[in-house]
OpenMM code with the backbone's topology and positions (N, CA, C; nanometers):
from openmm import Vec3, app, unit

residues = "UNK UNK UNK UNK UNK UNK UNK UNK UNK UNK UNK UNK UNK UNK UNK UNK UNK UNK UNK UNK UNK UNK UNK UNK UNK UNK UNK UNK UNK UNK UNK UNK UNK UNK UNK UNK UNK UNK UNK UNK UNK UNK UNK UNK UNK UNK UNK UNK UNK UNK UNK UNK UNK UNK UNK UNK UNK UNK UNK UNK UNK UNK UNK UNK UNK UNK UNK UNK UNK UNK UNK UNK UNK UNK UNK UNK UNK UNK UNK UNK UNK UNK UNK UNK UNK UNK UNK UNK UNK UNK UNK UNK UNK UNK UNK UNK UNK UNK UNK UNK UNK UNK UNK UNK UNK UNK UNK UNK UNK UNK UNK UNK UNK".split()
positions = [
    Vec3(3.7940, 2.9816, 7.8870),
    Vec3(3.9563, 2.9653, 7.8430),
    Vec3(4.0065, 2.8816, 7.9874),
    Vec3(4.0594, 2.7466, 8.0271),
    Vec3(4.0936, 2.6624, 8.0979),
    Vec3(4.2405, 2.7554, 8.1640),
    Vec3(4.2605, 2.7195, 8.2852),
    Vec3(4.3614, 2.7191, 8.3488),
    Vec3(4.4192, 2.6408, 8.3742),
    Vec3(4.5825, 2.6143, 8.3887),
    Vec3(4.6395, 2.5044, 8.4304),
    Vec3(4.6148, 2.4966, 8.6087),
    Vec3(4.6185, 2.4408, 8.6776),
    Vec3(4.6203, 2.4111, 8.7989),
    Vec3(4.7623, 2.4256, 8.8513),
    Vec3(4.7333, 2.5143, 8.9875),
    Vec3(4.8511, 2.5704, 9.0641),
    Vec3(4.8581, 2.5283, 9.1583),
    Vec3(4.9870, 2.5007, 9.2500),
    Vec3(4.9890, 2.4834, 9.4048),
    Vec3(4.9026, 2.6090, 9.4707),
    Vec3(4.9194, 2.6086, 9.5983),
    Vec3(4.8757, 2.6618, 9.6938),
    Vec3(5.0152, 2.7605, 9.7129),
    Vec3(4.9974, 2.8561, 9.7657),
    Vec3(5.1168, 2.9288, 9.8036),
    Vec3(5.1855, 2.8667, 9.9285),
    Vec3(5.1225, 2.8650, 10.0175),
    Vec3(5.1794, 2.7844, 10.1316),
    Vec3(5.2332, 2.6643, 10.0924),
    Vec3(5.1716, 2.5667, 10.0133),
    Vec3(5.2169, 2.4419, 9.9688),
    Vec3(5.3683, 2.4568, 9.9045),
    Vec3(5.3393, 2.5605, 9.7954),
    Vec3(5.5068, 2.5846, 9.7324),
    Vec3(5.5746, 2.6082, 9.8409),
    Vec3(5.5847, 2.7089, 9.9218),
    Vec3(5.6597, 2.7474, 10.0283),
    Vec3(5.7001, 2.6292, 10.1070),
    Vec3(5.6372, 2.5414, 10.1550),
    Vec3(5.7000, 2.4387, 10.2072),
    Vec3(5.7716, 2.3545, 10.1339),
    Vec3(5.7364, 2.3287, 10.0090),
    Vec3(5.8253, 2.2526, 9.9388),
    Vec3(5.9640, 2.3512, 9.9266),
    Vec3(5.9484, 2.4266, 9.8985),
    Vec3(6.0552, 2.4857, 9.8704),
    Vec3(6.1381, 2.4994, 9.9705),
    Vec3(6.1105, 2.5292, 10.1087),
    Vec3(6.1941, 2.5095, 10.2100),
    Vec3(6.2489, 2.4055, 10.2606),
    Vec3(6.1837, 2.2944, 10.2062),
    Vec3(6.2254, 2.1240, 10.2276),
    Vec3(6.3568, 2.1043, 10.1000),
    Vec3(6.3460, 2.1666, 10.0086),
    Vec3(6.4332, 2.1592, 9.9208),
    Vec3(6.5700, 2.2395, 9.9793),
    Vec3(6.5653, 2.3451, 9.9777),
    Vec3(6.6626, 2.4119, 10.0705),
    Vec3(6.6963, 2.3373, 10.1841),
    Vec3(6.6389, 2.2893, 10.2566),
    Vec3(6.6706, 2.2141, 10.4004),
    Vec3(6.7687, 2.0901, 10.3456),
    Vec3(6.6800, 2.0221, 10.2594),
    Vec3(6.8138, 1.9105, 10.1671),
    Vec3(6.9027, 1.9338, 10.1245),
    Vec3(6.9544, 2.0662, 10.0992),
    Vec3(7.0578, 2.1180, 9.9853),
    Vec3(7.1174, 2.1774, 10.1027),
    Vec3(7.1426, 2.1984, 10.2523),
    Vec3(7.1676, 2.2515, 10.3410),
    Vec3(7.1974, 2.3772, 10.3247),
    Vec3(7.0698, 2.4795, 10.2671),
    Vec3(7.0886, 2.5922, 10.2653),
    Vec3(6.9845, 2.6588, 10.3558),
    Vec3(7.0184, 2.7393, 10.4559),
    Vec3(6.9352, 2.7959, 10.5239),
    Vec3(6.8232, 2.8798, 10.4746),
    Vec3(6.7221, 2.8644, 10.5116),
    Vec3(6.5919, 2.9256, 10.4513),
    Vec3(6.4846, 2.9538, 10.5438),
    Vec3(6.4083, 3.0762, 10.5924),
    Vec3(6.3389, 3.0917, 10.6880),
    Vec3(6.1890, 3.1881, 10.5998),
    Vec3(6.0688, 3.1633, 10.6465),
    Vec3(5.9757, 3.2432, 10.6337),
    Vec3(5.9784, 3.3669, 10.7114),
    Vec3(6.0103, 3.4863, 10.6536),
    Vec3(6.0019, 3.6044, 10.7079),
    Vec3(5.8993, 3.6948, 10.7334),
    Vec3(5.8068, 3.6413, 10.6276),
    Vec3(5.6275, 3.7120, 10.5896),
    Vec3(5.5315, 3.5863, 10.5468),
    Vec3(5.4624, 3.5888, 10.6320),
    Vec3(5.3329, 3.5165, 10.5845),
    Vec3(5.2643, 3.5790, 10.4869),
    Vec3(5.2283, 3.5221, 10.3814),
    Vec3(5.1017, 3.5916, 10.2930),
    Vec3(4.9974, 3.5095, 10.3014),
    Vec3(4.9177, 3.5462, 10.1781),
    Vec3(4.7736, 3.4283, 10.1774),
    Vec3(4.8310, 3.3296, 10.1330),
    Vec3(4.7586, 3.2512, 10.2251),
    Vec3(4.7889, 3.0672, 10.2082),
    Vec3(4.7453, 3.0160, 10.0781),
    Vec3(4.6537, 3.0656, 10.0258),
    Vec3(4.6023, 3.0254, 9.9022),
    Vec3(4.6626, 3.0896, 9.7557),
    Vec3(4.6664, 3.2179, 9.7701),
    Vec3(4.6984, 3.2692, 9.6175),
    Vec3(4.8224, 3.3748, 9.6318),
    Vec3(4.8547, 3.3994, 9.7753),
    Vec3(4.9625, 3.4844, 9.7975),
    Vec3(5.0921, 3.4873, 9.6845),
    Vec3(5.1539, 3.5622, 9.6391),
    Vec3(5.2535, 3.5750, 9.5490),
    Vec3(5.3890, 3.5668, 9.6646),
    Vec3(5.5265, 3.5124, 9.6275),
    Vec3(5.6371, 3.4817, 9.7123),
    Vec3(5.7393, 3.5606, 9.6137),
    Vec3(5.8216, 3.6224, 9.7648),
    Vec3(5.9439, 3.7026, 9.7157),
    Vec3(6.0361, 3.6154, 9.8017),
    Vec3(6.1462, 3.6178, 9.7287),
    Vec3(6.2610, 3.5290, 9.7934),
    Vec3(6.3956, 3.6129, 9.7900),
    Vec3(6.4319, 3.6748, 9.9151),
    Vec3(6.5152, 3.7291, 9.9574),
    Vec3(6.6700, 3.6740, 9.9544),
    Vec3(6.7721, 3.6786, 9.8912),
    Vec3(6.9232, 3.6262, 9.9188),
    Vec3(7.0206, 3.6865, 9.9920),
    Vec3(7.0560, 3.6630, 10.0996),
    Vec3(7.1440, 3.7421, 10.1871),
    Vec3(7.2761, 3.6506, 10.1741),
    Vec3(7.3679, 3.7141, 10.1123),
    Vec3(7.5052, 3.6563, 10.1153),
    Vec3(7.6185, 3.6625, 10.2196),
    Vec3(7.5237, 3.7278, 10.3220),
    Vec3(7.6077, 3.7241, 10.4450),
    Vec3(7.7460, 3.7732, 10.4778),
    Vec3(7.7444, 3.9039, 10.3783),
    Vec3(7.8513, 3.9884, 10.3546),
    Vec3(7.7837, 4.1491, 10.3463),
    Vec3(7.6640, 4.1723, 10.3924),
    Vec3(7.6264, 4.2817, 10.3686),
    Vec3(7.5457, 4.3182, 10.2792),
    Vec3(7.5345, 4.2257, 10.1720),
    Vec3(7.4587, 4.2312, 10.0540),
    Vec3(7.3307, 4.1526, 10.0158),
    Vec3(7.2649, 4.1677, 9.9418),
    Vec3(7.1506, 4.1139, 9.9613),
    Vec3(7.0472, 4.1273, 9.8152),
    Vec3(6.9768, 4.0307, 9.7896),
    Vec3(6.9062, 4.0336, 9.6494),
    Vec3(6.7557, 3.9733, 9.6644),
    Vec3(6.6824, 4.0661, 9.5996),
    Vec3(6.5095, 3.9594, 9.5983),
    Vec3(6.4674, 3.9703, 9.5015),
    Vec3(6.4616, 3.8353, 9.4973),
    Vec3(6.3929, 3.7739, 9.3314),
    Vec3(6.1996, 3.7706, 9.3450),
    Vec3(6.1337, 3.7984, 9.2589),
    Vec3(6.0067, 3.8150, 9.2640),
    Vec3(5.9601, 3.7253, 9.0995),
    Vec3(5.8767, 3.6312, 9.1006),
    Vec3(5.8110, 3.5503, 8.9795),
    Vec3(5.7555, 3.6698, 8.8729),
    Vec3(5.8202, 3.6254, 8.7500),
    Vec3(5.7521, 3.7381, 8.6347),
    Vec3(5.7165, 3.6450, 8.5459),
    Vec3(5.6055, 3.6901, 8.4763),
    Vec3(5.5258, 3.6110, 8.3645),
    Vec3(5.5321, 3.6654, 8.2549),
    Vec3(5.6013, 3.6078, 8.1658),
    Vec3(5.6097, 3.6692, 8.0043),
    Vec3(5.4632, 3.6512, 7.9563),
    Vec3(5.3750, 3.7506, 7.9127),
    Vec3(5.2548, 3.7295, 7.8576),
    Vec3(5.2739, 3.7055, 7.7020),
    Vec3(5.3713, 3.7159, 7.6396),
    Vec3(5.3760, 3.6493, 7.4896),
    Vec3(5.4022, 3.5115, 7.5290),
    Vec3(5.4989, 3.4695, 7.5927),
    Vec3(5.5448, 3.3076, 7.5967),
    Vec3(5.4388, 3.2197, 7.7081),
    Vec3(5.4149, 3.2933, 7.8158),
    Vec3(5.3485, 3.2128, 7.9155),
    Vec3(5.4252, 3.1528, 8.0031),
    Vec3(5.5584, 3.2032, 8.0132),
    Vec3(5.6527, 3.1300, 8.0763),
    Vec3(5.6691, 3.2170, 8.1765),
    Vec3(5.7146, 3.1424, 8.2923),
    Vec3(5.7364, 3.2104, 8.4256),
    Vec3(5.9019, 3.1979, 8.4892),
    Vec3(5.9438, 3.3233, 8.5273),
    Vec3(6.0744, 3.3471, 8.5524),
    Vec3(6.1009, 3.4031, 8.6646),
    Vec3(6.1905, 3.3861, 8.7562),
    Vec3(6.2539, 3.4281, 8.8933),
    Vec3(6.3106, 3.5382, 8.7828),
    Vec3(6.2961, 3.6608, 8.8409),
    Vec3(6.3992, 3.8114, 8.8403),
    Vec3(6.4120, 3.8842, 8.9444),
    Vec3(6.5431, 3.9548, 8.9117),
    Vec3(6.5657, 4.0479, 9.0746),
    Vec3(6.4754, 4.1577, 9.0754),
    Vec3(6.4238, 4.1676, 9.1642),
    Vec3(6.3393, 4.2627, 9.2258),
    Vec3(6.4331, 4.3847, 9.2672),
    Vec3(6.5204, 4.3800, 9.3201),
    Vec3(6.6406, 4.4681, 9.4216),
    Vec3(6.7525, 4.3951, 9.4432),
    Vec3(6.8607, 4.4615, 9.4680),
    Vec3(7.0067, 4.4124, 9.4532),
    Vec3(7.0791, 4.5340, 9.5162),
    Vec3(7.1548, 4.4906, 9.6147),
    Vec3(7.2346, 4.5823, 9.6944),
    Vec3(7.2724, 4.5502, 9.8127),
    Vec3(7.3209, 4.6663, 9.9181),
    Vec3(7.3154, 4.6614, 10.0506),
    Vec3(7.1887, 4.5904, 10.1206),
    Vec3(7.2536, 4.4974, 10.2481),
    Vec3(7.1067, 4.4452, 10.2740),
    Vec3(7.0251, 4.5490, 10.3282),
    Vec3(7.0208, 4.6650, 10.3775),
    Vec3(6.9225, 4.7190, 10.4466),
    Vec3(6.8463, 4.8100, 10.3372),
    Vec3(6.8913, 4.8151, 10.2229),
    Vec3(6.8363, 4.8682, 10.0994),
    Vec3(6.7212, 4.7737, 10.0661),
    Vec3(6.7729, 4.6586, 10.0227),
    Vec3(6.6898, 4.5274, 9.9850),
    Vec3(6.5820, 4.5283, 10.0650),
    Vec3(6.5959, 4.5463, 10.2172),
    Vec3(6.4936, 4.5217, 10.2932),
    Vec3(6.4000, 4.6198, 10.3009),
    Vec3(6.4268, 4.7609, 10.2519),
    Vec3(6.3676, 4.8646, 10.2583),
    Vec3(6.2622, 4.8274, 10.1379),
    Vec3(6.2949, 4.7922, 10.0421),
    Vec3(6.2177, 4.7207, 9.8953),
    Vec3(6.1297, 4.6536, 9.9585),
    Vec3(6.1766, 4.5443, 10.0207),
    Vec3(6.0612, 4.4436, 10.0145),
    Vec3(5.9646, 4.4729, 10.1257),
    Vec3(5.9841, 4.5857, 10.2460),
    Vec3(5.8874, 4.6459, 10.3118),
    Vec3(5.8005, 4.7319, 10.2415),
    Vec3(5.8412, 4.8352, 10.1394),
    Vec3(5.7306, 4.8796, 10.0288),
    Vec3(5.6562, 4.7592, 9.9729),
    Vec3(5.6995, 4.6640, 9.9292),
    Vec3(5.6519, 4.5627, 9.8751),
    Vec3(5.5200, 4.5318, 9.9646),
    Vec3(5.5379, 4.4544, 10.0928),
    Vec3(5.4719, 4.4468, 10.1814),
    Vec3(5.3467, 4.5039, 10.2133),
    Vec3(5.4110, 4.6313, 10.2110),
    Vec3(5.2963, 4.7321, 10.2368),
    Vec3(5.1913, 4.7729, 10.1366),
    Vec3(5.2313, 4.7348, 10.0090),
    Vec3(5.1693, 4.7207, 9.9023),
    Vec3(5.0588, 4.6375, 9.8680),
    Vec3(5.1564, 4.5096, 9.9121),
    Vec3(5.0439, 4.3860, 9.9281),
    Vec3(5.0757, 4.2682, 10.0128),
    Vec3(4.9835, 4.2962, 10.1393),
    Vec3(4.9968, 4.2449, 10.2263),
    Vec3(4.9843, 4.0837, 10.2460),
    Vec3(4.9514, 4.0282, 10.1236),
    Vec3(4.9525, 3.8700, 10.1197),
    Vec3(5.0772, 3.8043, 10.0702),
    Vec3(5.1652, 3.9044, 10.0660),
    Vec3(5.3056, 3.8740, 9.9925),
    Vec3(5.3517, 3.7926, 10.0596),
    Vec3(5.4259, 3.6611, 10.0521),
    Vec3(5.4846, 3.5859, 10.1287),
    Vec3(5.6584, 3.6392, 10.1030),
    Vec3(5.7277, 3.6220, 10.2032),
    Vec3(5.8971, 3.6644, 10.2001),
    Vec3(5.9505, 3.5270, 10.2577),
    Vec3(6.0417, 3.4860, 10.1940),
    Vec3(6.1477, 3.3969, 10.1966),
    Vec3(6.2614, 3.4413, 10.2186),
    Vec3(6.3607, 3.4128, 10.3532),
    Vec3(6.5029, 3.4389, 10.3257),
    Vec3(6.5887, 3.3269, 10.3206),
    Vec3(6.6508, 3.3305, 10.2075),
    Vec3(6.7708, 3.2476, 10.1935),
    Vec3(6.8957, 3.2833, 10.2407),
    Vec3(6.9919, 3.2382, 10.3103),
    Vec3(7.1399, 3.2545, 10.3375),
    Vec3(7.2272, 3.1804, 10.2873),
    Vec3(7.3035, 3.2481, 10.1658),
    Vec3(7.3967, 3.1383, 10.1061),
    Vec3(7.5204, 3.2395, 10.0727),
    Vec3(7.6105, 3.2029, 10.1230),
    Vec3(7.7272, 3.2782, 10.0850),
    Vec3(7.7880, 3.2699, 9.9257),
    Vec3(7.7326, 3.1673, 9.8786),
    Vec3(7.7691, 3.1200, 9.7238),
    Vec3(7.6599, 3.1766, 9.6383),
    Vec3(7.5261, 3.2343, 9.7230),
    Vec3(7.4520, 3.2714, 9.6016),
    Vec3(7.3432, 3.1729, 9.5788),
    Vec3(7.3520, 3.0645, 9.6338),
    Vec3(7.2503, 2.9310, 9.5653),
    Vec3(7.1054, 2.9673, 9.6221),
    Vec3(7.0356, 2.9721, 9.5350),
    Vec3(6.8618, 2.9783, 9.5869),
    Vec3(6.7673, 2.8367, 9.5744),
    Vec3(6.8343, 2.7819, 9.4618),
    Vec3(6.7700, 2.6828, 9.3821),
    Vec3(6.6515, 2.7226, 9.2879),
    Vec3(6.6507, 2.8672, 9.3078),
    Vec3(6.5495, 2.9033, 9.2406),
    Vec3(6.5222, 2.8513, 9.0533),
    Vec3(6.6427, 2.8836, 9.0056),
    Vec3(6.6304, 2.8403, 8.8599),
    Vec3(6.6489, 2.7060, 8.8333),
    Vec3(6.6600, 2.6300, 8.9388),
    Vec3(6.6935, 2.4766, 8.9090),
    Vec3(6.5571, 2.4186, 8.9050),
    Vec3(6.5602, 2.2860, 8.8362),
    Vec3(6.4220, 2.2244, 8.7647),
    Vec3(6.3153, 2.2043, 8.9061),
    Vec3(6.2065, 2.2817, 8.8062),
    Vec3(6.0887, 2.2416, 8.8880),
    Vec3(6.0291, 2.3697, 8.9887),
    Vec3(6.1542, 2.4663, 9.0133),
    Vec3(6.1087, 2.5803, 9.0789),
    Vec3(6.0609, 2.7150, 8.9901),
    Vec3(6.0914, 2.6962, 8.8564),
    Vec3(6.0746, 2.8097, 8.7733),
    Vec3(5.9230, 2.8461, 8.7442),
    Vec3(5.8724, 2.7223, 8.7812),
    Vec3(5.6682, 2.7227, 8.7509),
    Vec3(5.6220, 2.7429, 8.8692),
] * unit.nanometer
topology = app.Topology()
chain = topology.addChain("A")
for resn in residues:
    res = topology.addResidue(resn, chain)
    for name in ("N", "CA", "C"):
        topology.addAtom(name, app.Element.getBySymbol(name[0]), res)
């Protein structure tokens, strides 16, 4: 069974940060994970005390990947969920995006896969 070629985690993170910068959306690496195969979690801070964390999900039936909400609520609560995820998976990358409007670019062309 052949697998599709995949981007390394650090390459994907670099491209995502660049796209955010070009869209004037502040984004930062909060935690560096495994350079090659680390999973990526994106935290959206809306700058009003609330936040949302997204992780990529894989649909076994269709093979499609999509960003889904892992946690949502008060920012300290979302940070606690992220900290638990990092304890379980030290290879996890965490990117924080700051956007009052909630724009993350995750569902826009090219970033779902």
